[in-house]
C-alpha positions in Angstrom: 17.6 -7.0 -37.8 21.0 -7.9 -39.0 24.0 -5.6 -39.6 24.1 -4.1 -43.1 27.2 -6.0 -44.0 25.4 -9.3 -43.1 22.6 -8.5 -45.6 25.2 -7.7 -48.2 27.0 -11.0 -47.6 23.7 -13.0 -47.7 22.7 -11.4 -50.9 26.1 -11.8 -52.5 26.1 -15.5 -51.7 22.6 -15.8 -53.2 23.6 -14.0 -56.3 26.7 -16.2 -56.7 24.6 -19.3 -56.5 21.7 -18.1 -58.7 23.6 -16.4 -61.5 25.4 -19.0 -63.6 26.9 -18.8 -67.1 25.1 -21.1 -69.5 24.9 -21.5 -73.3 25.3 -19.5 -75.4 28.2 -18.3 -73.3 28.7 -15.2 -75.5 25.3 -14.0 -74.2 25.5 -15.1 -70.5 29.2 -14.6 -69.7 28.9 -10.8 -69.8 25.9 -11.0 -67.5 27.9 -13.1 -65.0 30.8 -10.7 -65.3 28.9 -7.5 -64.6 26.9 -9.0 -61.7 30.0 -10.5 -60.0 32.1 -7.3 -60.3 30.8 -6.3 -56.9 29.6 -2.8 -56.2 27.8 -1.5 -53.1 24.8 -3.8 -53.5 22.8 -0.9 -52.0 19.5 -1.6 -53.6 19.2 -5.3 -52.9 20.4 -4.7 -49.3 17.6 -2.1 -48.9 15.0 -4.7 -50.2 16.1 -7.3 -47.7 16.3 -4.8 -44.8 12.9 -3.3 -45.6 11.3 -6.8 -45.7 12.6 -7.4 -42.1 11.7 -3.9 -40.9 8.1 -4.8 -41.7 8.2 -8.2 -40.1 9.2 -10.7 -42.9 12.2 -12.9 -43.0 14.8 -11.5 -45.4 14.9 -14.8 -47.3 11.4 -14.2 -48.6 12.7 -11.0 -50.4 15.9 -12.5 -52.0 14.3 -13.0 -55.4 12.9 -9.4 -55.4 16.3 -8.1 -54.3 18.1 -10.0 -57.1 15.5 -8.6 -59.6 16.4 -5.0 -58.4 20.2 -5.7 -58.7 19.9 -7.4 -62.2 17.8 -4.4 -63.5 20.3 -1.9 -62.0 23.2 -3.6 -63.7 21.3 -3.9 -67.0 20.9 -0.1 -66.9 24.6 0.3 -66.2 25.6 -1.9 -69.1 23.5 0.3 -71.5 24.5 3.6 -69.8 28.2 2.7 -70.2 27.6 2.1 -73.9 25.9 5.5 -74.3 28.6 7.3 -72.2 31.4 5.3 -73.9 32.7 4.7 -70.4 35.9 2.6 -70.2 35.6 1.5 -66.5 32.9 0.2 -64.2 33.9 -0.6 -60.6 37.5 -0.3 -61.6 37.3 -2.9 -64.3 36.5 -2.9 -68.1 32.9 -2.1 -69.0 31.1 -4.9 -70.8 31.2 -3.3 -74.2 34.9 -2.7 -73.8 35.7 -6.2 -72.7 33.4 -7.7 -75.4 31.8 -5.4 -78.0 28.8 -3.1 -78.5 26.5 -5.7 -79.8 27.2 -8.1 -76.9 26.6 -5.2 -74.5 23.2 -4.4 -76.0 22.0 -8.0 -76.3 23.2 -9.2 -72.9 21.7 -6.1 -71.3 18.3 -7.0 -73.0 18.5 -10.5 -71.5 19.2 -9.1 -68.1 16.0 -7.1 -68.2 14.0 -10.2 -69.0 15.8 -12.1 -66.2 14.8 -9.4 -63.7 11.1 -9.9 -64.5 11.4 -13.7 -64.3 12.5 -13.4 -60.7 9.0 -12.2 -59.6 7.4 -15.4 -60.7 8.2 -17.1 -57.4 5.7 -14.8 -55.6 2.0 -15.4 -55.1 -0.5 -13.5 -57.3 -1.1 -10.3 -55.2 2.5 -9.9 -54.3 3.6 -10.6 -57.9 1.2 -8.0 -59.2 2.4 -5.4 -56.8 6.1 -6.1 -57.6 5.5 -6.1 -61.3 3.6 -2.8 -61.2 6.2 -0.9 -59.3 9.0 -2.5 -61.3 7.4 -1.6 -64.7 6.7 2.0 -63.5 10.3 2.4 -62.2 11.9 0.8 -65.3 10.2 3.3 -67.6 11.1 6.2 -65.3 14.7 5.2 -65.4 14.6 5.2 -69.2 13.1 8.7 -69.1 15.7 9.9 -66.7 18.5 8.5 -68.9 17.0 10.3 -71.9 16.8 13.6 -70.0 20.5 13.1 -69.1 21.4 12.6 -72.7 19.4 15.6 -73.8 21.0 17.8 -71.2 24.5 17.3 -72.6 23.7 19.5 -75.6 21.6 22.1 -73.8 22.9 25.3 -72.1 19.6 26.2 -70.4 19.1 23.2 -68.0 17.5 24.4 -64.8 18.1 23.1 -61.3 14.6 21.8 -61.1 15.0 19.9 -64.4 18.3 18.4 -63.2 16.7 17.2 -59.9 13.8 15.6 -61.8 16.3 13.8 -64.0 18.3 12.3 -61.1 15.1 11.4 -59.4 14.0 9.4 -62.4 17.4 8.0 -63.4 18.5 7.0 -59.9 16.3 7.8 -57.0 13.1 6.0 -58.1 15.0 2.7 -58.2 16.1 3.2 -54.6 12.5 3.9 -53.6 11.3 0.9 -55.6 13.9 -1.4 -53.9 12.5 -0.5 -50.5 8.8 -0.7 -51.6 9.4 -4.2 -52.9 10.7 -5.3 -49.5 7.5 -3.8 -48.0 5.3 -5.5 -50.5 6.9 -8.9 -49.8 6.3 -8.3 -46.1 2.7 -7.3 -46.6 3.1 -3.9 -45.1 0.2 -1.4 -45.0 -0.4 0.7 -48.1 0.4 3.8 -46.0 3.8 2.5 -44.8 4.6 1.1 -48.2 4.2 4.5 -49.8 6.2 6.2 -47.0 9.1 3.8 -47.3 9.1 4.4 -51.1 9.2 8.2 -50.5 12.0 7.7 -48.0 14.0 5.7 -50.5 13.3 8.2 -53.3 14.6 11.1 -51.2 17.6 9.1 -50.1 18.2 8.3 -53.7 18.4 11.9 -54.7 21.0 12.5 -51.9 22.9 9.4 -53.1 23.1 10.7 -56.7 24.2 14.2 -55.6 26.9 12.5 -53.6 27.8 10.4 -56.7 28.1 13.7 -58.7 30.3 15.2 -56.1 32.6 12.1 -55.9 32.8 12.0 -59.7 34.6 15.3 -59.6 36.3 15.2 -56.2 36.5 11.5 -55.3 39.6 9.3 -55.0 40.0 7.2 -58.1 41.4 4.4 -56.0 38.2 4.1 -54.0 35.5 5.6 -56.3 35.9 2.7 -58.9 35.0 4.9 -61.9 36.9 7.4 -64.0 37.1 10.6 -61.9 35.9 13.6 -64.0 33.9 11.4 -66.3 30.8 13.7 -66.0 33.0 16.7 -66.9 34.4 14.9 -70.0 30.9 14.0 -71.0 29.7 17.7 -70.5 27.0 16.6 -68.0 25.1 19.4 -66.5 25.3 18.1 -62.9 24.3 20.0 -59.8 27.9 21.1 -59.4 27.9 22.6 -62.9 24.5 24.3 -62.4 25.5 25.9 -59.1 28.8 27.0 -60.6 27.1 28.7 -63.5 24.6 30.3 -61.1 27.4 31.8 -58.9 30.3 32.3 -61.3 31.8 35.6 -62.5 31.1 36.5 -66.1 34.6 35.3 -67.0 34.4 32.0 -65.2 30.9 31.4 -66.6 32.1 31.9 -70.1 35.1 29.7 -69.6 32.9 26.9 -68.1 30.4 27.1 -70.9 33.1 27.1 -73.5 34.7 24.0 -72.0 31.4 22.2 -71.9 30.8 23.0 -75.5 34.2 21.4 -76.4 35.4 24.6 -78.1 38.7 25.3 -76.4 40.8 22.4 -77.5 41.8 21.4 -74.0 42.9 17.9 -73.1 40.5 15.9 -70.8 42.9 16.3 -67.9 43.2 20.1 -68.3 39.4 20.4 -68.7 38.8 18.4 -65.5 41.3 20.4 -63.5 40.1 23.8 -64.6 36.4 22.8 -64.1 37.1 21.6 -60.6 38.8 24.9 -59.8 35.7 26.8 -60.9 33.5 24.4 -58.9 35.5 25.3 -55.7 35.9 29.0 -56.5 32.1 29.5 -57.0 31.1 27.5 -53.9 29.4 24.9 -56.0 31.2 22.1 -54.3 30.0 23.3 -50.8 26.5 23.9 -52.1 26.4 20.4 -53.4 27.4 19.0 -50.1 24.7 21.1 -48.4 22.0 19.7 -50.8 23.1 16.2 -50.0 22.5 16.9 -46.3 19.2 18.5 -47.0 17.8 15.6 -49.0 19.0 13.1 -46.4 17.3 15.1 -43.7 14.0 15.2 -45.7 14.2 11.4 -45.9 14.9 11.1 -42.2 11.9 13.3 -41.4 9.6 10.8 -43.0 10.7 8.1 -40.5 8.9 9.9 -37.7 5.5 8.9 -39.2 6.5 5.3 -40.1 4.7 2.6 -38.2 7.7 0.6 -37.0 9.7 0.4 -33.8 12.3 3.0 -32.9 15.1 0.5 -33.1 14.2 -0.3 -36.7 14.0 3.4 -37.5 17.5 3.8 -36.1 18.8 1.2 -38.6 17.5 3.5 -41.4 19.0 6.5 -39.7 22.4 4.8 -39.6 22.2 3.8 -43.2 21.2 7.3 -44.3 24.1 8.9 -42.5 26.5 6.3 -43.9 25.5 7.1 -47.4 25.8 10.8 -46.9 29.4 10.5 -45.9 30.5 7.7 -48.2 33.6 7.9 -50.4 32.8 5.1 -52.8 
């Protein structure tokens, strides 16, 4: 097993070599741009790591890892359009740098490119990769639609929200790990367990993302802090605040998220964050992050790999739980 940073460097070099701008440049330049912006590269790193955890050489999983990263970035391009987001990883979003039509079409091309990357695998592996990929891609779309629907609803439950982030974010983390296991030819039992591990870790990851969206440092977070608040997203923070708020704070929060008080974005963000802290929502969110991370770690006890390989996953999980980016 290599250090996590080594997998990231190997994958980044592979991506830089594989993703080239070709004609028509107006279609492919935005793809090169978004893929080379950087980011945590979490999902492809997980694919490479998982392949080696189950006995394969990480090089065998590079195309699968790139497929995961291309799909992830495709979803970000379209999400940014839907959210009218100005920044992604501290830089202009694709639709801001080019235009809406380019963002839509280049995103569509990325989805096709992701599927093409599976063509290098033999039939059984190809079929397994395509099946989990198609299932996951559809779930991500469902999660995004739930997210959009929740913006105009005042009755979103905690269970509904957790289902939404599982579909929108967590299933792709699970799929990234399952793909590594499939490339390595792991047993069906271990393949399912590593998928569930990744899915639970993905829920914790998204809850941490929600927390950082409100309380992160804009210099390190790479996105507009308070973006979820501006977009009236019913995050875990919001739901816990509503659950524990006084009548006055609850009314104020619901009014702000209905855009009925005429506040500037900066004032809305500041007042919302004050309520998140006052109601204990911020601490409850951090608690939930730890709980989902622990659920993921509990699965490792039954995984059929050596203890040193399990420790790699433990270290990764704890690093994600305490990240600031």
